[in-house]
C-alpha positions in Angstrom: 0.0 0.0 0.0 1.3 3.4 -0.9 1.1 6.0 1.9 0.0 9.6 1.4 3.6 10.7 2.1 5.0 8.5 -0.7 2.2 9.6 -3.1 3.0 13.2 -2.3 6.8 12.7 -2.9 6.1 10.9 -6.2 3.8 13.8 -7.3 6.6 16.3 -6.7 9.2 14.2 -8.5 6.8 13.5 -11.5 6.1 17.2 -11.8 9.8 18.0 -11.9 10.5 15.3 -14.4 7.6 16.5 -16.7 8.9 20.1 -16.5 12.5 19.2 -17.2 11.4 16.8 -20.0 9.4 19.7 -21.6 12.4 22.0 -21.3 14.6 19.4 -22.9 12.2 19.1 -25.8 12.4 22.8 -26.4 16.1 23.3 -25.8 18.2 20.2 -24.9 21.3 22.1 -23.9 19.7 24.5 -21.5 19.3 23.8 -17.8 16.4 25.0 -15.7 17.1 27.0 -12.5 15.4 26.2 -9.2 13.3 29.3 -9.3 11.7 28.2 -12.6 11.1 24.7 -11.3 9.4 26.1 -8.1 7.3 28.4 -10.3 6.0 25.4 -12.1 4.2 24.3 -8.9 2.4 27.7 -8.4 -0.7 26.8 -10.5 -1.2 23.6 -8.5 -4.1 23.3 -6.1 -1.8 21.5 -3.8 0.9 23.5 -2.1 4.5 22.2 -2.0 7.3 23.8 0.0 10.7 24.8 -1.4 12.2 22.2 0.9 10.0 19.4 -0.6 11.0 20.5 -4.1 14.7 20.7 -3.2 14.5 17.2 -1.6 12.9 15.8 -4.7 15.6 17.4 -6.9 18.3 15.7 -4.8 16.5 12.4 -4.9 16.1 12.6 -8.7 19.8 13.5 -9.1 20.8 10.6 -6.8 18.7 8.3 -9.0 20.5 9.7 -12.1 17.1 10.7 -13.6 18.3 14.4 -13.6 21.7 16.1 -13.4 22.6 19.3 -11.5 25.1 21.7 -13.0 26.6 25.1 -11.9 25.4 28.0 -14.0 28.0 29.7 -16.0 27.1 33.2 -14.6 27.3 34.8 -11.2 29.6 34.6 -8.3 30.0 31.6 -6.0 27.9 30.0 -4.8 26.8 29.4 -8.3 23.2 29.0 -9.2 22.3 25.4 -9.9 20.7 24.3 -13.2 18.8 21.0 -13.7 18.4 18.8 -16.8 16.7 15.5 -17.4 18.9 12.6 -18.3 18.3 9.9 -20.9 17.0 7.5 -18.3 14.8 10.3 -16.9 13.3 10.9 -20.3 12.7 7.2 -20.7 11.0 7.1 -17.3 8.7 9.9 -18.3 7.8 8.2 -21.6 7.1 5.0 -19.7 4.6 7.1 -17.6 6.5 6.8 -14.3 6.5 3.1 -13.5 7.6 3.5 -9.9 7.5 -0.2 -9.2 10.2 -0.6 -11.9 12.2 2.6 -11.2 15.4 0.6 -10.7 15.3 -0.4 -14.4 15.9 3.3 -15.1 18.2 4.3 -12.3 20.5 1.2 -12.4 20.0 0.7 -8.7 19.2 -2.6 -7.0 15.9 -2.6 -5.1 16.5 -3.6 -1.5 13.9 -5.9 0.1 11.2 -3.9 2.0 12.4 -0.5 0.6 10.2 1.4 -1.8 9.8 5.1 -2.6 
């Protein structure tokens, strides 16, 4: 059974992947800054915090579904830009099969652990 917390985390990650996948389709070489990702949640009826969005970005990067890069402008600390990876695009095209996410991340599923 999927808990409400897991469902919420997945909703955030799916929204980020959709946004980054759309950005890739429009301009594959351009990363998306956090502020634009956060703005993508503003029309939602459900409110998500910046902390939830940041945690989802870290999780997606850990899973190699997205990459994080430093922006080429500004002084340190550099602004972070995010891009969807090939496996991330495949995961979106497959319509987010969370039960098989390890096929896209290359991770091994540990018994009793799901996310």
